[in-house]
Structure formats: structure tokens, C-alpha cells
N, CA, C and O atoms as a GROMACS GRO file, in nm:
protein
  360
    1MET      N    1   0.059  -0.090  -0.013
    1MET     CA    2   0.008   0.014  -0.027
    1MET      C    3   0.081   0.155   0.003
    1MET      O    4   0.159   0.164   0.098
    2SER      N    5   0.059   0.239  -0.060
    2SER     CA    6   0.141   0.333  -0.106
    2SER      C    7   0.136   0.429   0.089
    2SER      O    8   0.043   0.433   0.170
    3ILE      N    9   0.252   0.479   0.096
    3ILE     CA   10   0.291   0.528   0.179
    3ILE      C   11   0.196   0.657   0.204
    3ILE      O   12   0.150   0.672   0.316
    4LEU      N   13   0.167   0.748   0.102
    4LEU     CA   14   0.126   0.793   0.071
    4LEU      C   15  -0.070   0.842   0.115
    4LEU      O   16  -0.126   0.943   0.158
    5LEU      N   17  -0.112   0.705   0.075
    5LEU     CA   18  -0.206   0.644   0.147
    5LEU      C   19  -0.222   0.656   0.252
    5LEU      O   20  -0.288   0.746   0.304
    6LEU      N   21  -0.159   0.553   0.315
    6LEU     CA   22  -0.150   0.560   0.480
    6LEU      C   23  -0.190   0.733   0.513
    6LEU      O   24  -0.295   0.791   0.541
    7ASP      N   25  -0.036   0.780   0.492
    7ASP     CA   26  -0.089   0.932   0.560
    7ASP      C   27  -0.182   0.970   0.559
    7ASP      O   28  -0.229   1.008   0.666
    8ALA      N   29  -0.266   0.984   0.422
    8ALA     CA   30  -0.346   1.062   0.398
    8ALA      C   31  -0.488   0.999   0.501
    8ALA      O   32  -0.573   1.082   0.532
    9GLY      N   33  -0.503   0.876   0.542
    9GLY     CA   34  -0.612   0.805   0.654
    9GLY      C   35  -0.551   0.849   0.761
    9GLY      O   36  -0.619   0.892   0.854
   10ILE      N   37  -0.406   0.847   0.768
   10ILE     CA   38  -0.402   0.883   0.943
   10ILE      C   39  -0.443   1.034   0.978
   10ILE      O   40  -0.505   1.074   1.077
   11VAL      N   41  -0.381   1.120   0.848
   11VAL     CA   42  -0.486   1.256   0.874
   11VAL      C   43  -0.637   1.228   0.873
   11VAL      O   44  -0.691   1.267   0.976
   12VAL      N   45  -0.678   1.199   0.828
   12VAL     CA   46  -0.819   1.177   0.845
   12VAL      C   47  -0.878   1.118   0.972
   12VAL      O   48  -0.988   1.150   1.017
   13LEU      N   49  -0.807   1.039   1.020
   13LEU     CA   50  -0.873   0.949   1.134
   13LEU      C   51  -0.880   1.081   1.259
   13LEU      O   52  -0.966   1.120   1.337
   14ALA      N   53  -0.720   1.126   1.221
   14ALA     CA   54  -0.703   1.218   1.338
   14ALA      C   55  -0.759   1.344   1.318
   14ALA      O   56  -0.732   1.419   1.412
   15LEU      N   57  -0.852   1.417   1.194
   15LEU     CA   58  -0.956   1.500   1.171
   15LEU      C   59  -1.081   1.459   1.272
   15LEU      O   60  -1.127   1.540   1.351
   16GLY      N   61  -1.138   1.302   1.258
   16GLY     CA   62  -1.200   1.250   1.288
   16GLY      C   63  -1.214   1.280   1.426
   16GLY      O   64  -1.306   1.352   1.466
   17LEU      N   65  -1.144   1.238   1.490
   17LEU     CA   66  -1.044   1.247   1.651
   17LEU      C   67  -1.098   1.399   1.674
   17LEU      O   68  -1.171   1.419   1.771
   18LEU      N   69  -1.084   1.439   1.642
   18LEU     CA   70  -1.071   1.603   1.659
   18LEU      C   71  -1.248   1.675   1.642
   18LEU      O   72  -1.280   1.778   1.702
   19VAL      N   73  -1.315   1.621   1.579
   19VAL     CA   74  -1.458   1.599   1.586
   19VAL      C   75  -1.491   1.528   1.687
   19VAL      O   76  -1.566   1.592   1.761
   20ALA      N   77  -1.461   1.382   1.739
   20ALA     CA   78  -1.500   1.318   1.862
   20ALA      C   79  -1.471   1.385   1.982
   20ALA      O   80  -1.536   1.360   2.084
   21VAL      N   81  -1.357   1.490   1.980
   21VAL     CA   82  -1.360   1.528   2.096
   21VAL      C   83  -1.423   1.651   2.125
   21VAL      O   84  -1.461   1.693   2.234
   22GLY      N   85  -1.428   1.692   2.038
   22GLY     CA   86  -1.553   1.829   2.002
   22GLY      C   87  -1.682   1.791   2.066
   22GLY      O   88  -1.750   1.847   2.152
   23ARG      N   89  -1.695   1.696   2.010
   23ARG     CA   90  -1.868   1.613   2.052
   23ARG      C   91  -1.884   1.585   2.190
   23ARG      O   92  -1.986   1.613   2.254
   24VAL      N   93  -1.740   1.506   2.254
   24VAL     CA   94  -1.748   1.487   2.420
   24VAL      C   95  -1.804   1.654   2.506
   24VAL      O   96  -1.902   1.674   2.577
   25LEU      N   97  -1.707   1.739   2.467
   25LEU     CA   98  -1.743   1.888   2.516
   25LEU      C   99  -1.844   1.910   2.510
   25LEU      O  100  -1.898   1.950   2.613
   26ALA      N  101  -1.916   1.895   2.400
   26ALA     CA  102  -2.023   2.008   2.393
   26ALA      C  103  -2.177   1.871   2.378
   26ALA      O  104  -2.297   1.888   2.357
   27GLY      N  105  -2.127   1.794   2.393
   27GLY     CA  106  -2.244   1.684   2.401
   27GLY      C  107  -2.359   1.708   2.548
   27GLY      O  108  -2.313   1.669   2.655
   28PRO      N  109  -2.474   1.756   2.550
   28PRO     CA  110  -2.562   1.797   2.609
   28PRO      C  111  -2.564   1.686   2.696
   28PRO      O  112  -2.555   1.714   2.816
   29THR      N  113  -2.574   1.545   2.661
   29THR     CA  114  -2.585   1.441   2.788
   29THR      C  115  -2.527   1.333   2.767
   29THR      O  116  -2.482   1.283   2.664
   30ASP      N  117  -2.529   1.303   2.859
   30ASP     CA  118  -2.397   1.158   2.928
   30ASP      C  119  -2.392   1.068   2.807
   30ASP      O  120  -2.285   1.050   2.749
   31ALA      N  121  -2.501   1.012   2.768
   31ALA     CA  122  -2.524   0.930   2.636
   31ALA      C  123  -2.450   0.988   2.495
   31ALA      O  124  -2.389   0.913   2.419
   32ASP      N  125  -2.462   1.115   2.475
   32ASP     CA  126  -2.400   1.166   2.376
   32ASP      C  127  -2.240   1.168   2.386
   32ASP      O  128  -2.164   1.162   2.289
   33ARG      N  129  -2.205   1.176   2.512
   33ARG     CA  130  -2.076   1.164   2.568
   33ARG      C  131  -2.026   1.046   2.512
   33ARG      O  132  -1.940   1.036   2.424
   34GLY      N  133  -2.092   0.950   2.575
   34GLY     CA  134  -2.019   0.801   2.606
   34GLY      C  135  -2.033   0.794   2.428
   34GLY      O  136  -1.924   0.773   2.375
   35LEU      N  137  -2.148   0.809   2.332
   35LEU     CA  138  -2.120   0.765   2.235
   35LEU      C  139  -1.986   0.816   2.144
   35LEU      O  140  -1.930   0.754   2.054
   36ALA      N  141  -1.954   0.951   2.198
   36ALA     CA  142  -1.864   1.054   2.122
   36ALA      C  143  -1.712   0.975   2.184
   36ALA      O  144  -1.613   0.974   2.110
   37VAL      N  145  -1.704   0.900   2.346
   37VAL     CA  146  -1.587   0.844   2.351
   37VAL      C  147  -1.583   0.775   2.295
   37VAL      O  148  -1.485   0.789   2.221
   38ASP      N  149  -1.683   0.612   2.258
   38ASP     CA  150  -1.645   0.512   2.193
   38ASP      C  151  -1.591   0.538   2.053
   38ASP      O  152  -1.494   0.478   2.005
   39TYR      N  153  -1.662   0.633   1.990
   39TYR     CA  154  -1.628   0.659   1.851
   39TYR      C  155  -1.493   0.696   1.855
   39TYR      O  156  -1.430   0.650   1.759
   40GLY      N  157  -1.412   0.779   1.951
   40GLY     CA  158  -1.314   0.820   1.928
   40GLY      C  159  -1.226   0.705   1.969
   40GLY      O  160  -1.120   0.715   1.907
   41PHE      N  161  -1.227   0.592   2.054
   41PHE     CA  162  -1.170   0.540   2.062
   41PHE      C  163  -1.168   0.462   1.959
   41PHE      O  164  -1.053   0.429   1.930
   42VAL      N  165  -1.281   0.401   1.862
   42VAL     CA  166  -1.270   0.364   1.776
   42VAL      C  167  -1.128   0.396   1.652
   42VAL      O  168  -1.054   0.325   1.584
   43VAL      N  169  -1.146   0.547   1.676
   43VAL     CA  170  -1.070   0.635   1.577
   43VAL      C  171  -0.948   0.593   1.656
   43VAL      O  172  -0.876   0.536   1.573
   44VAL      N  173  -0.895   0.591   1.759
   44VAL     CA  174  -0.784   0.570   1.792
   44VAL      C  175  -0.712   0.408   1.739
   44VAL      O  176  -0.604   0.392   1.682
   45VAL      N  177  -0.793   0.321   1.773
   45VAL     CA  178  -0.751   0.210   1.755
   45VAL      C  179  -0.720   0.207   1.597
   45VAL      O  180  -0.612   0.152   1.577
   46GLY      N  181  -0.773   0.242   1.500
   46GLY     CA  182  -0.772   0.269   1.402
   46GLY      C  183  -0.664   0.306   1.343
   46GLY      O  184  -0.609   0.252   1.248
   47LEU      N  185  -0.620   0.434   1.419
   47LEU     CA  186  -0.483   0.508   1.411
   47LEU      C  187  -0.365   0.404   1.427
   47LEU      O  188  -0.261   0.410   1.362
   48ILE      N  189  -0.391   0.315   1.515
   48ILE     CA  190  -0.284   0.230   1.591
   48ILE      C  191  -0.241   0.122   1.440
   48ILE      O  192  -0.140   0.117   1.370
   49ALA      N  193  -0.364   0.053   1.436
   49ALA     CA  194  -0.384  -0.008   1.256
   49ALA      C  195  -0.288   0.023   1.184
   49ALA      O  196  -0.183  -0.040   1.178
   50LEU      N  197  -0.326   0.160   1.098
   50LEU     CA  198  -0.266   0.232   1.045
   50LEU      C  199  -0.085   0.237   1.022
   50LEU      O  200  -0.004   0.201   0.936
   51LEU      N  201  -0.084   0.312   1.172
   51LEU     CA  202   0.018   0.333   1.220
   51LEU      C  203   0.124   0.151   1.188
   51LEU      O  204   0.214   0.121   1.110
   52ALA      N  205   0.074   0.099   1.259
   52ALA     CA  206   0.156  -0.021   1.285
   52ALA      C  207   0.172  -0.094   1.065
   52ALA      O  208   0.262  -0.167   1.023
   53LEU      N  209   0.060  -0.040   0.985
   53LEU     CA  210   0.102  -0.094   0.874
   53LEU      C  211   0.184   0.010   0.847
   53LEU      O  212   0.288  -0.046   0.809
   54ARG      N  213   0.206   0.163   0.842
   54ARG     CA  214   0.321   0.248   0.823
   54ARG      C  215   0.429   0.223   0.845
   54ARG      O  216   0.515   0.275   0.774
   55LEU      N  217   0.474   0.122   0.969
   55LEU     CA  218   0.620   0.128   1.053
   55LEU      C  219   0.632  -0.043   0.998
   55LEU      O  220   0.734  -0.110   1.017
   56GLY      N  221   0.519  -0.093   0.932
   56GLY     CA  222   0.573  -0.272   0.941
   56GLY      C  223   0.618  -0.329   1.047
   56GLY      O  224   0.711  -0.407   1.072
   57SER      N  225   0.495  -0.251   1.135
   57SER     CA  226   0.505  -0.341   1.322
   57SER      C  227   0.394  -0.458   1.293
   57SER      O  228   0.300  -0.424   1.222
   58THR      N  229   0.399  -0.580   1.337
   58THR     CA  230   0.348  -0.685   1.387
   58THR      C  231   0.263  -0.689   1.494
   58THR      O  232   0.152  -0.743   1.497
   59ALA      N  233   0.331  -0.617   1.603
   59ALA     CA  234   0.349  -0.600   1.726
   59ALA      C  235   0.217  -0.524   1.756
   59ALA      O  236   0.116  -0.552   1.820
   60MET      N  237   0.255  -0.427   1.691
   60MET     CA  238   0.114  -0.338   1.704
   60MET      C  239   0.014  -0.372   1.675
   60MET      O  240  -0.079  -0.334   1.747
   61LEU      N  241  -0.017  -0.463   1.555
   61LEU     CA  242  -0.158  -0.522   1.552
   61LEU      C  243  -0.209  -0.596   1.634
   61LEU      O  244  -0.330  -0.616   1.617
   62ASP      N  245  -0.110  -0.699   1.809
   62ASP     CA  246  -0.142  -0.743   1.895
   62ASP      C  247  -0.211  -0.644   1.974
   62ASP      O  248  -0.315  -0.676   2.032
   63LEU      N  249  -0.158  -0.510   1.983
   63LEU     CA  250  -0.256  -0.428   2.050
   63LEU      C  251  -0.363  -0.421   2.018
   63LEU      O  252  -0.455  -0.451   2.094
   64VAL      N  253  -0.389  -0.365   1.858
   64VAL     CA  254  -0.496  -0.334   1.820
   64VAL      C  255  -0.625  -0.417   1.873
   64VAL      O  256  -0.732  -0.373   1.914
   65VAL      N  257  -0.587  -0.536   1.861
   65VAL     CA  258  -0.650  -0.675   1.905
   65VAL      C  259  -0.730  -0.633   2.027
   65VAL      O  260  -0.844  -0.589   2.030
   66VAL      N  261  -0.625  -0.660   2.149
   66VAL     CA  262  -0.657  -0.634   2.268
   66VAL      C  263  -0.777  -0.489   2.319
   66VAL      O  264  -0.872  -0.484   2.397
   67ALA      N  265  -0.712  -0.388   2.229
   67ALA     CA  266  -0.758  -0.272   2.272
   67ALA      C  267  -0.915  -0.276   2.208
   67ALA      O  268  -1.014  -0.227   2.263
   68THR      N  269  -0.912  -0.334   2.104
   68THR     CA  270  -1.063  -0.359   2.038
   68THR      C  271  -1.163  -0.449   2.173
   68THR      O  272  -1.272  -0.406   2.210
   69LEU      N  273  -1.112  -0.553   2.220
   69LEU     CA  274  -1.151  -0.635   2.290
   69LEU      C  275  -1.159  -0.527   2.460
   69LEU      O  276  -1.231  -0.539   2.560
   70VAL      N  277  -1.112  -0.483   2.444
   70VAL     CA  278  -1.091  -0.360   2.616
   70VAL      C  279  -1.213  -0.245   2.522
   70VAL      O  280  -1.329  -0.237   2.564
   71GLY      N  281  -1.194  -0.210   2.470
   71GLY     CA  282  -1.293  -0.129   2.394
   71GLY      C  283  -1.473  -0.153   2.414
   71GLY      O  284  -1.555  -0.082   2.471
   72PHE      N  285  -1.489  -0.293   2.334
   72PHE     CA  286  -1.637  -0.326   2.356
   72PHE      C  287  -1.663  -0.345   2.509
   72PHE      O  288  -1.770  -0.308   2.557
   73LEU      N  289  -1.580  -0.394   2.575
   73LEU     CA  290  -1.626  -0.396   2.732
   73LEU      C  291  -1.657  -0.271   2.797
   73LEU      O  292  -1.745  -0.257   2.882
   74THR      N  293  -1.586  -0.188   2.756
   74THR     CA  294  -1.638  -0.023   2.783
   74THR      C  295  -1.718   0.036   2.724
   74THR      O  296  -1.761   0.141   2.772
   75THR      N  297  -1.768  -0.018   2.592
   75THR     CA  298  -1.885   0.036   2.605
   75THR      C  299  -2.024  -0.031   2.644
   75THR      O  300  -2.135   0.017   2.664
   76VAL      N  301  -1.978  -0.150   2.647
   76VAL     CA  302  -2.112  -0.246   2.737
   76VAL      C  303  -2.107  -0.180   2.869
   76VAL      O  304  -2.220  -0.161   2.914
   77ALA      N  305  -2.006  -0.138   2.950
   77ALA     CA  306  -2.003  -0.114   3.081
   77ALA      C  307  -2.087   0.022   3.068
   77ALA      O  308  -2.184   0.033   3.144
   78VAL      N  309  -2.058   0.124   2.979
   78VAL     CA  310  -2.021   0.274   3.002
   78VAL      C  311  -2.246   0.246   2.939
   78VAL      O  312  -2.339   0.311   2.988
   79ALA      N  313  -2.258   0.162   2.855
   79ALA     CA  314  -2.415   0.178   2.779
   79ALA      C  315  -2.493   0.133   2.937
   79ALA      O  316  -2.586   0.205   2.974
   80ARG      N  317  -2.449  -0.001   3.037
   80ARG     CA  318  -2.545  -0.038   3.143
   80ARG      C  319  -2.486   0.080   3.244
   80ARG      O  320  -2.512   0.068   3.364
   81LEU      N  321  -2.430   0.159   3.212
   81LEU     CA  322  -2.431   0.296   3.357
   81LEU      C  323  -2.543   0.396   3.312
   81LEU      O  324  -2.635   0.423   3.389
   82ILE      N  325  -2.535   0.459   3.173
   82ILE     CA  326  -2.611   0.492   3.112
   82ILE      C  327  -2.770   0.461   3.142
   82ILE      O  328  -2.851   0.546   3.179
   83TRP      N  329  -2.802   0.310   3.115
   83TRP     CA  330  -2.899   0.269   3.154
   83TRP      C  331  -2.945   0.280   3.265
   83TRP      O  332  -3.068   0.294   3.271
   84ALA      N  333  -2.870   0.277   3.388
   84ALA     CA  334  -2.886   0.277   3.526
   84ALA      C  335  -2.946   0.375   3.556
   84ALA      O  336  -3.056   0.371   3.612
   85GLU      N  337  -2.890   0.477   3.524
   85GLU     CA  338  -2.892   0.603   3.555
   85GLU      C  339  -3.070   0.668   3.497
   85GLU      O  340  -3.142   0.731   3.574
   86LYS      N  341  -3.103   0.641   3.375
   86LYS     CA  342  -3.204   0.642   3.337
   86LYS      C  343  -3.309   0.614   3.342
   86LYS      O  344  -3.407   0.673   3.298
   87GLY      N  345  -3.297   0.436   3.448
   87GLY     CA  346  -3.417   0.387   3.487
   87GLY      C  347  -3.406   0.455   3.660
   87GLY      O  348  -3.501   0.435   3.735
   88ALA      N  349  -3.266   0.542   3.714
   88ALA     CA  350  -3.325   0.617   3.898
   88ALA      C  351  -3.415   0.735   3.875
   88ALA      O  352  -3.496   0.782   3.954
   89LYS      N  353  -3.377   0.785   3.717
   89LYS     CA  354  -3.448   0.934   3.748
   89LYS      C  355  -3.596   0.941   3.700
   89LYS      O  356  -3.664   1.043   3.690
   90ARG      N  357  -3.642   0.770   3.665
   90ARG     CA  358  -3.814   0.785   3.666
   90ARG      C  359  -3.876   0.769   3.784
   90ARG      O  360  -3.998   0.778   3.791
   0.00000   0.00000   0.00000
């Protein structure tokens, strides 16, 4: 894969991360912030994957797998927390 395409992908994902940070800061509800953090985490995992391709490092791909599993568990935990708070307000 062309190094120029990998660099362009990294720049696009970095801009997406800026959007996620903006949504975390501006999100009016906890659910919006939770979704933005999850999106930001997915973008960071994508950045790590592209960086692994760029550097030719297979060890970083192991990090991507572990981070994906941790991200999934974190998403479930945040969703349960938001659901519990929503039920407590009723």
C-alpha cells in the first residue's frame, strides 16, 4: 500500500478524532458523550492499525486486537451505567 495513502488515512482519522473531542465537550447528555468517547476510541484503534502498517510492525497489531476487546467491554459498561441512571430518574 502506498505510504501516501497511509499518511492521508492517518490525517483523516486525526480529523475525526478532533470531531469526537468536540462532541465530548459539547454533548448535552451523558449518552452523547459516551457515544463520542466510543467513537474516539475506535478512531484511535484505527490510527494504531494504520501506524502499524506504516511502520511494518506486527506487534502493534496485537495491541489493536487487545484494544478492540477492551473497547467493547468499555462500551457495554458505559451503556449499562447510562441505562441504570436513566432508570433511577424515573
